[in-house]
C-alpha positions in Angstrom: -11.2 61.4 -196.3 -11.0 57.7 -196.7 -9.1 55.3 -194.8 -7.6 51.7 -195.5 -6.6 50.2 -192.2 -5.2 46.7 -191.4 -5.5 44.6 -187.8 -8.3 46.5 -187.7 -10.4 44.6 -185.1 -6.9 44.0 -182.9 -6.2 45.6 -179.4 -5.0 48.9 -180.9 -7.3 49.1 -184.5 -10.8 48.4 -182.9 -10.6 51.7 -180.7 -9.0 53.4 -183.7 -11.8 52.1 -185.9 -14.4 53.8 -183.4 -12.7 57.2 -183.7 -12.3 57.1 -187.4 -16.0 56.2 -187.8 -17.0 59.4 -186.3 -14.9 61.3 -189.3 -16.3 62.0 -192.7 -15.0 59.2 -195.1 -15.3 55.4 -195.9 -13.3 52.9 -194.5 -11.9 49.9 -195.7 -10.6 47.0 -193.7 -8.5 44.2 -194.4 -10.1 41.1 -192.9 -7.2 38.1 -192.8 -10.3 35.4 -192.0 -14.0 35.0 -191.8 -13.3 35.2 -188.0 -11.9 38.7 -188.4 -15.0 39.3 -190.6 -17.2 38.4 -188.2 -15.6 40.5 -185.3 -15.8 43.6 -187.5 -19.6 43.0 -187.5 -19.7 42.7 -184.2 -17.4 45.8 -183.5 -19.9 47.7 -185.5 -22.8 46.4 -183.4 -21.5 46.8 -180.1 -20.7 50.4 -180.8 -23.6 51.2 -183.0 -20.9 52.1 -186.0 -22.4 53.3 -189.2 -22.4 50.2 -191.1 -22.7 52.1 -194.6 -19.3 53.3 -193.9 -17.4 50.0 -193.5 -16.0 47.8 -196.6 -14.0 44.5 -195.7 -11.5 42.9 -198.0 -10.4 39.4 -197.4 -6.7 39.4 -197.5 -3.3 38.7 -196.0 -0.3 41.2 -195.2 2.3 37.9 -195.5 1.2 38.1 -199.6 2.2 40.4 -202.2 -0.6 43.2 -202.8 -2.2 41.5 -199.6 -3.6 38.8 -201.7 -6.4 41.5 -203.0 -7.5 41.1 -206.6 -6.6 43.4 -209.5 -10.5 44.6 -209.3 -10.3 45.5 -205.8 -6.9 47.0 -206.2 -8.2 49.3 -209.0 -11.2 50.4 -207.1 -8.8 51.6 -204.2 -6.7 53.7 -206.2 -6.8 57.4 -205.6 -9.3 56.7 -202.5 -7.4 56.2 -199.8 -6.0 59.2 -197.8 -4.6 57.8 -194.7 -3.5 54.0 -195.1 -3.1 52.8 -191.1 -1.0 49.4 -191.1 -1.5 48.1 -187.6 -1.2 44.4 -188.5 1.8 42.4 -186.5 2.5 39.8 -184.3 3.0 41.3 -180.7 3.5 38.2 -178.9 6.7 37.6 -177.5 6.7 34.0 -177.1 6.0 33.8 -180.9 8.5 32.3 -183.2 11.0 34.1 -185.0 10.0 33.1 -188.4 6.6 34.1 -187.7 7.6 37.3 -186.3 9.7 37.9 -189.6 6.7 37.1 -192.0 4.4 39.4 -190.2 6.1 42.2 -189.0 9.0 42.5 -191.8 7.5 41.0 -195.0 4.1 42.4 -194.1 5.2 45.8 -193.3 6.6 45.7 -196.8 3.8 44.0 -198.6 1.6 47.0 -197.3 3.5 49.5 -197.5 3.9 48.6 -201.4 0.5 48.1 -201.8 -0.3 51.5 -200.3 2.1 53.0 -203.0 0.6 51.1 -205.8 -2.9 52.7 -205.0 -1.5 56.3 -204.2 -2.5 56.4 -200.9 -1.9 60.0 -199.3 -0.1 59.2 -196.4 1.4 55.8 -194.7 0.7 55.5 -191.0 3.2 52.9 -189.6 2.3 52.0 -185.8 5.9 50.3 -184.8 6.9 50.2 -181.1 9.1 51.3 -178.5 10.7 47.7 -179.0 12.5 49.2 -181.9 15.4 50.9 -179.0 16.1 47.2 -178.0 17.8 47.6 -174.7 19.1 51.3 -175.2 20.7 52.6 -172.2 19.3 56.2 -171.4 16.7 58.4 -173.3 16.0 57.2 -177.1 14.6 60.3 -178.7 12.1 59.7 -181.4 14.7 61.0 -184.3 16.5 58.1 -183.5 16.8 54.2 -184.8 20.0 53.2 -185.7 21.2 53.8 -182.1 19.0 51.0 -180.6 21.2 48.5 -178.9 20.4 44.8 -177.7 18.1 44.0 -180.4 18.7 40.1 -179.6 15.0 39.2 -179.2 13.2 38.6 -182.5 10.1 41.2 -181.8 12.8 43.9 -180.9 14.5 43.7 -184.1 11.7 42.7 -186.4 9.8 46.0 -185.3 13.2 47.9 -185.8 13.9 46.6 -189.0 10.0 47.1 -190.3 10.3 50.9 -189.2 13.6 51.2 -190.6 12.1 49.6 -193.9 9.4 52.4 -193.9 11.8 55.6 -193.4 14.3 54.1 -196.0 12.1 53.0 -198.5 8.6 54.4 -198.7 8.2 56.7 -201.7 4.6 58.4 -200.4 4.6 60.6 -196.8 4.7 58.3 -194.1 4.3 58.8 -190.4 5.4 56.3 -187.7 3.8 55.9 -184.3 5.8 54.2 -181.1 3.3 53.0 -178.7 4.6 52.0 -175.3 3.5 48.8 -173.5 -0.4 49.1 -174.1 -2.8 48.1 -171.4 -6.3 48.5 -171.1 -8.6 51.2 -171.5 -8.4 53.9 -169.0 -12.1 54.1 -168.4 -13.5 50.6 -168.4 -10.3 48.7 -168.1 -11.1 46.7 -171.5 -8.4 44.5 -172.9 -8.4 41.9 -175.5 -5.0 40.3 -174.5 -2.8 39.6 -171.6 1.2 40.5 -171.7 3.2 43.3 -170.6 2.1 44.0 -166.9 -0.6 41.3 -166.7 1.8 38.4 -166.5 2.3 39.7 -163.1 -0.9 39.9 -162.1 -1.3 36.3 -161.1 1.3 36.6 -158.8 -0.4 39.6 -157.1 -3.7 37.4 -156.9 -1.8 34.5 -155.2 0.0 36.9 -152.7 -3.4 38.1 -151.8 -4.7 34.7 -151.3 -1.5 33.8 -149.1 -0.9 37.0 -147.1 -3.1 39.6 -145.3 -3.1 43.1 -147.3 -1.1 44.6 -144.6 1.7 42.6 -144.6 5.0 44.6 -145.7 6.9 42.6 -148.4 10.5 42.8 -149.7 11.0 43.9 -153.5 12.9 45.2 -156.4 12.4 48.9 -157.7 13.4 47.7 -161.4 13.6 50.1 -164.5 11.0 52.6 -165.6 7.6 50.6 -167.4 6.0 53.0 -170.1 2.7 52.0 -169.7 -0.2 53.7 -172.0 -3.7 52.8 -172.0 -5.0 51.9 -175.5 -7.5 54.6 -175.5 -4.7 57.4 -175.3 -3.1 55.3 -178.1 -5.7 55.1 -180.2 -6.6 59.3 -179.5 -3.1 60.3 -180.4 -3.1 58.3 -183.6 -6.6 59.8 -184.5 -5.4 63.2 -183.9 -2.0 63.2 -185.4 -2.9 61.4 -188.3 -5.1 64.1 -189.5 -2.6 67.0 -188.9 -0.8 68.5 -191.8 2.7 69.2 -192.1 3.9 66.5 -189.7 4.9 63.9 -192.5 8.0 61.9 -192.0 8.4 62.1 -188.3 8.3 59.6 -185.6 5.9 59.8 -182.4 6.1 58.4 -179.0 2.9 57.7 -177.6 4.1 56.9 -174.1 3.9 58.1 -170.4 6.0 61.6 -170.4 6.6 60.5 -166.7 6.8 56.8 -166.3 6.7 54.8 -163.1 9.5 52.3 -162.0 8.0 48.5 -162.1 8.3 48.4 -158.2 5.6 51.4 -157.9 3.7 49.8 -161.0 3.4 46.3 -159.0 2.3 47.9 -155.8 -0.1 50.2 -157.8 -1.8 46.9 -159.4 -1.2 45.1 -155.8 -3.3 47.8 -154.1 -6.0 47.7 -156.6 -5.9 43.9 -156.1 -6.2 44.2 -152.5 -3.0 42.7 -151.9 0.0 43.2 -150.1 2.5 45.6 -151.0 6.2 45.8 -151.7 7.0 48.2 -148.4 10.8 48.3 -149.0 12.5 47.8 -152.6 15.7 47.3 -153.9 16.9 49.3 -156.7 18.4 47.2 -159.1 20.9 49.6 -160.5 23.1 48.1 -157.8 23.6 44.8 -159.5 25.4 47.2 -162.0 28.5 47.1 -159.7 29.0 43.0 -160.7 30.7 42.8 -164.2 28.6 42.3 -167.4 30.5 39.2 -168.3 29.6 37.4 -165.0 26.3 37.7 -165.7 26.7 36.6 -169.3 28.3 33.6 -168.2 26.0 32.6 -165.7 23.0 32.9 -167.8 24.1 30.4 -170.0 24.8 27.6 -167.4 22.5 24.9 -168.2 21.5 24.3 -164.9 20.2 28.3 -164.4 18.9 27.9 -167.9 16.6 25.1 -166.2 15.9 26.5 -163.1 14.8 30.0 -164.7 12.7 27.9 -167.3 10.8 25.7 -164.4 10.3 29.3 -162.3 8.6 31.0 -165.1 6.2 27.9 -165.9 5.5 27.9 -162.0 4.6 31.6 -161.8 3.5 31.9 -165.0 5.6 35.0 -166.3 7.5 34.1 -169.6 11.2 34.9 -169.1 11.1 37.3 -171.9 8.6 39.8 -169.5 10.6 39.0 -166.5 14.0 40.2 -168.5 11.5 43.6 -169.4 11.3 44.3 -165.4 14.7 46.4 -165.1 13.9 48.0 -168.8 17.0 50.5 -169.2 15.1 52.8 -171.9 13.2 56.1 -171.1 11.5 57.9 -174.0 11.7 61.6 -175.3 8.0 62.1 -176.7 8.7 65.9 -177.8 7.1 65.5 -181.2 3.9 63.8 -179.4 3.6 66.6 -177.2 3.5 69.5 -179.9 1.2 67.4 -181.9 -0.9 67.2 -179.1 -0.8 70.7 -178.1 -3.8 71.8 -180.1 -6.1 69.1 -178.1 -7.1 68.2 -174.9 -5.4 64.9 -175.2 -3.0 63.7 -172.4 -1.6 60.7 -171.0 -3.9 59.7 -168.3 -1.5 58.6 -165.0 -1.8 55.3 -163.9 -2.9 55.4 -160.3 -6.1 57.2 -161.4 -7.3 54.4 -163.6 -5.2 50.7 -162.2 -8.2 50.3 -160.4 -10.2 49.5 -163.7 -7.5 47.5 -165.3 -7.6 45.3 -162.3 -11.0 45.1 -162.2 -11.7 44.2 -165.9 -8.5 41.7 -165.6 -10.0 39.7 -162.7 -13.7 39.6 -163.9 -13.0 39.0 -167.8 -9.2 37.9 -168.2 -7.6 36.0 -165.5 -7.0 32.5 -167.2 -8.5 31.0 -163.9 -12.0 31.9 -165.3 -12.0 29.4 -168.2 -10.6 26.5 -166.4 -13.1 24.1 -165.1 -12.6 24.4 -161.2 -15.8 21.8 -160.6 -14.6 18.2 -159.2 -16.6 16.8 -161.8 -14.3 18.5 -164.8 -11.0 18.1 -162.7 -11.7 14.1 -162.2 -13.8 12.9 -165.1 -12.8 9.6 -166.5 -10.0 9.7 -164.0 -8.9 6.7 -161.6 -8.9 7.4 -158.0 -7.0 5.3 -155.2 -8.7 6.3 -151.7 -7.1 4.3 -148.8 -9.3 4.4 -145.3 -12.3 4.4 -147.5 -14.6 2.8 -145.0 -15.3 5.2 -142.4 -14.6 9.0 -141.1 -12.6 11.3 -144.1 -12.3 8.5 -146.3 -16.0 7.7 -146.5 -17.4 11.0 -146.9 -14.5 11.5 -149.5 -15.6 8.5 -151.5 -19.3 9.9 -151.5 -18.3 13.2 -152.9 -16.6 11.5 -155.7 -19.4 9.4 -156.1 -21.3 12.0 -158.0 -18.7 12.4 -160.7 -17.3 10.3 -163.7 -14.3 8.8 -161.7 -13.8 5.3 -161.3 -12.9 4.8 -157.5 -10.2 2.4 -156.1 -11.5 2.3 -152.3 -9.1 0.4 -150.0 -9.8 -0.7 -146.5 -9.2 -3.2 -143.9 -12.8 -3.9 -143.0 -14.4 -5.3 -145.7 -17.9 -5.1 -144.4 -17.7 -1.4 -143.9 -15.9 -1.2 -147.3 -18.9 -2.8 -149.1 -21.3 -0.8 -147.4 -19.1 2.3 -148.7 -19.3 0.8 -152.2 -23.0 0.3 -151.9 -23.6 4.0 -150.8 -21.1 5.0 -153.8 -23.0 2.9 -156.4 -26.6 4.0 -154.8 -25.3 7.6 -155.8 -24.4 6.7 -159.3 -20.8 6.2 -158.9 -18.4 3.7 -159.9 -16.7 1.9 -157.2 -14.2 -1.1 -156.9 -13.0 -2.1 -153.3 -9.9 -4.1 -152.0 -9.8 -5.4 -148.8 -6.3 -4.7 -147.4 -4.0 -3.9 -144.5 -1.6 -1.6 -145.3 0.5 -1.8 -142.2 1.9 -5.0 -143.7 4.2 -5.4 -146.7 2.8 -8.6 -148.5 -1.0 -7.8 -148.7 -0.1 -4.2 -150.1 2.0 -5.6 -152.5 -0.7 -7.8 -153.8 -3.5 -5.2 -153.9 -1.0 -2.9 -155.7 -0.8 -5.9 -158.2 -4.2 -6.2 -158.4 -5.0 -2.7 -159.0 -2.4 -2.1 -161.7 -4.0 -5.4 -163.3 -7.5 -4.4 -163.1 -6.9 -0.6 -164.1 -3.8 0.0 -165.8 -2.8 3.2 -164.0 -4.0 5.1 -161.2 -4.5 9.0 -161.5 -5.0 10.5 -158.2 -3.9 8.6 -155.0 -5.3 9.9 -151.7 -3.5 8.2 -148.9 -5.9 8.9 -146.5 -5.5 5.2 -144.1 -4.0 5.9 -140.9 -4.0 5.6 -137.0 -3.6 8.0 -134.3 -2.5 7.5 -130.5 -2.6 10.2 -128.0 -0.4 9.5 -125.0 2.7 11.4 -123.9 5.8 10.3 -123.9 6.4 9.6 -120.3 3.7 7.3 -120.4 5.1 5.9 -123.6 8.5 4.7 -122.3 7.7 1.2 -122.1 5.6 1.3 -125.5 8.0 1.1 -128.3 5.3 -0.6 -130.4 3.1 2.4 -130.5 5.7 4.4 -132.2 6.4 1.3 -134.8 2.2 0.8 -135.6 2.0 4.4 -136.7 4.8 4.7 -138.6 4.0 1.3 -140.3 0.5 2.5 -141.4 0.8 6.4 -141.6 4.2 6.4 -142.9 5.3 3.0 -144.7 1.5 2.1 -145.7 1.5 5.6 -147.7 5.1 4.9 -149.0 3.8 1.6 -150.3 1.4 2.9 -152.2 3.3 6.1 -153.7 6.1 3.3 -154.8 4.1 1.2 -156.5 1.9 3.8 -158.4 4.4 6.6 -159.1 6.5 4.8 -162.1 3.1 4.3 -164.2 2.6 8.5 -163.0 5.8 9.4 -164.3 5.4 7.3 -167.3 2.3 9.1 -168.4 3.6 12.5 -167.0 0.7 12.8 -165.3 -0.4 12.1 -161.7 -1.6 13.4 -158.2 -0.5 12.3 -154.9 -2.5 13.4 -152.0 -1.3 13.0 -148.7 -3.6 13.1 -145.4 -0.9 14.7 -143.1 -2.0 16.3 -139.8 -1.4 20.0 -137.7 1.0 18.8 -135.4 3.6 18.4 -137.7 3.5 22.0 -137.7 2.3 23.1 -134.1 4.5 19.7 -132.4 1.4 18.9 -130.4 2.0 17.5 -127.1 0.9 13.8 -126.6 1.1 13.2 -130.5 4.3 12.2 -130.6 3.9 9.0 -132.6 1.5 10.5 -134.5 3.4 13.5 -135.4 6.5 11.8 -136.1 4.9 9.2 -138.6 3.1 12.3 -140.4 6.4 14.2 -140.4 7.9 11.7 -142.0 5.5 11.4 -144.8 5.9 15.0 -145.0 9.5 15.2 -145.5 9.5 12.5 -148.2 6.7 14.4 -149.6 8.9 17.6 -150.1 12.1 15.3 -151.3 9.6 13.7 -154.2 8.3 16.9 -155.2 11.9 18.4 -156.0 13.0 15.1 -157.6 9.7 14.8 -159.8 9.2 18.5 -160.3 8.6 19.3 -164.1 7.5 15.3 -164.7 3.8 15.6 -164.4 3.3 14.5 -160.9 1.9 17.0 -158.4 2.5 16.4 -154.8 0.2 17.7 -152.2 0.4 17.7 -147.9 -3.2 18.3 -146.1 -1.9 19.1 -142.7 -5.5 18.4 -141.6 -6.7 20.3 -138.2 -8.6 17.7 -135.7 -11.4 16.1 -136.9 -14.2 14.5 -135.3 -13.7 10.8 -136.4 -13.2 7.7 -134.1 -9.5 7.8 -134.3 -9.7 11.0 -132.0 -9.7 10.9 -128.2 -12.9 11.2 -126.5 -12.1 14.2 -124.5 -11.9 16.5 -127.3 -15.6 15.5 -128.4 -17.1 15.2 -124.6 -16.6 18.4 -123.2 -19.4 20.9 -123.8 -17.4 24.3 -125.7 -14.5 22.0 -125.9 -11.7 22.2 -128.8 -13.1 23.1 -131.9 -13.2 20.1 -134.3 -13.6 19.9 -138.2 -16.5 17.4 -139.2 -15.4 14.9 -142.0 -17.6 16.2 -143.9 -15.5 19.8 -143.8 -12.2 17.5 -143.7 -13.3 15.8 -147.1 -13.8 19.2 -148.8 -10.3 20.1 -148.1 -9.4 16.8 -150.2 -11.8 18.4 -153.2 -10.0 21.9 -152.9 -6.4 19.8 -153.1 -8.0 17.8 -156.1 -9.0 20.9 -157.8 -6.2 23.4 -157.1 -3.2 21.1 -156.6 -1.2 23.1 -153.8 1.9 22.0 -152.6 0.2 22.3 -149.2 -3.3 23.0 -147.3 -2.9 24.2 -143.7 -4.8 26.6 -141.6 -3.6 29.8 -140.1 -3.1 28.5 -137.2 -0.9 25.6 -138.0 1.1 28.2 -140.7 1.4 30.7 -137.5 2.8 27.7 -135.4 5.2 26.5 -137.9 6.4 30.4 -138.3 6.9 30.3 -134.5 8.6 27.5 -134.1 11.0 28.3 -136.6 11.9 32.1 -135.9 11.3 31.5 -132.0 11.3 27.9 -131.1 11.5 28.4 -127.3 8.6 30.6 -127.4 6.8 27.6 -129.3 7.7 25.1 -126.7 6.6 26.9 -124.2 3.0 27.7 -126.0 2.5 24.0 -126.1 4.0 23.1 -123.2 0.9 25.4 -121.8 -1.4 23.6 -123.9 -0.3 20.0 -122.4 -0.7 21.1 -118.9 -4.3 21.9 -119.7 -5.3 19.2 -121.2 -6.2 15.6 -119.5 -4.2 12.4 -120.7 -6.4 9.8 -122.2 -8.8 7.4 -120.2 -7.6 4.9 -118.3 -4.3 6.9 -117.7 -3.4 8.5 -114.4 -3.9 12.4 -114.3 -2.8 14.2 -111.3 -4.9 17.6 -111.8 -8.2 18.8 -111.2 -10.6 17.8 -114.3 -13.1 20.9 -113.6 -10.1 22.8 -114.0 -8.8 20.9 -116.9 -11.9 21.6 -118.5 -12.2 25.4 -117.9 -9.0 25.8 -119.3 -9.9 24.0 -122.5 -13.1 25.8 -122.7 -11.1 29.2 -122.2 -8.6 28.1 -124.8 -11.6 27.1 -127.4 -13.0 30.6 -127.0 -9.7 32.1 -128.5 -9.4 29.5 -131.7 -12.5 28.7 -132.5 -12.9 30.4 -135.8 -9.3 29.0 -136.3 -9.7 25.5 -136.1 -7.2 23.2 -134.8 
């Protein structure tokens, strides 16, 4: 009982191959390329299959007779009992022309060869996609009833199966697998589509929110997920049964879960928060269909959906499947399996295996260079405030990469020391002395940088000043606010506006602004500093919206308090005082920003404070007022409270938030 198989090294084919190898007879495999032949040999070795059973033929389903020679065809004639056709294009994002060549022309060429060599039975692996967007139950004897075949994948699989049913001159059977995912036992898969598209969103939620946090989501339609081992078991078993020719078999879950349930199962497997409340998308059916049709054709909505799809890394077609309207009857399949122990595993029993294999082997992030060296290789990085504190330690970290450092600061002597240390560590640095609070020197330096380097790939706006003084001690010190705005806001703005045009032109660039947790907490005594950083934050958000999709990324780091010369002495002096980040720890946040390019980096305390101020502003005000009354004014200013009590209060606060870091 010999078999011929196309697509033998594919997702389903490789599983079917292992099952056919356990049966008597030879196995003839169509290999599209040398890579396919190598993969076949790899599968044989990996699963210790008997090598003498396999025979590889080089060919292509898009060519007549699959590009086999006359001698090959002659040698196969009369030898093949079961001819399995699995080769096809399953990628929803593939070009329509490529789908037509592979799925329709490829099926016709394969069927004609099977007829020419007088194969015993032609086994065509179709898909539930042949139903299109049919609303309701789709039976195994239905095909022409399909509706909504607008997508090329749906239409090509539908037309290919119709071709087999209407033109085959030898016995045939058709198999329609559901949405095929990894092995139910090992989780193993070799492609990422279907529900896998939503795994990155689940992963992001896990990193951003605690597992216990309830979320609001959508219920969606029923997603018919089936593990690949079940599909292979079904094809292997049914293809060796008698008296079922001319039938179609739905290889599906008889009782599939809704999309919202599926997402929750994988969220649980990934230890991410789940959707505690899910809105049934059938509610939207109350809106007339022509409204949705008109809405979908709006150019502005199309652009938004394209950008959203790119951001969440989920193809638009996959999002559309979330509310899939079709359910599949599988009576033929269940009858054919009644004499076996084969049954479809339940998703909750193997969701952990699917998630675990994806996260260990298929997560796209695994193949991205996440090292600092890889992310800044041969890039030009401009760093302001590079002569001390966070800027100095950041420059030393970047010294160990192949980036060109453009270091900017006021203090030339210390700037030279920074360059010397960078070069001692093997780095490459150029220094530019400039007071960024002044316009003319800033414009001069920008022209020098553009002349010397042509471009800047990454701009780190780190230079800044902080003034710790309560408002009532600043009523006659308007210049405090002017000075902080000049360096913290206008200084950063000059750098951004000067370097941004080239970034947009090359469709590549990254602006990292060092902001403060004071922006999120509205920290007392830092009104001048917080106001200047808030202005920069607002500009960054606006710029991000205007330049979205143009290759320029903006990151805001709401930096906690850092132990630098800019921070008031009392934060450092008190034993057990407010916990501060070191410059080394702060520079690690900048490294994280360079590598991951997030919109914002902020700690839990800052985010929680922003939430409180947004939802219960009066409570937030009272909390910050309490902190204001616990700490003394800066040295040299009058302060009426007891310093010892101040220190005790600060220590008490520190014990609560020590692990959070302000």
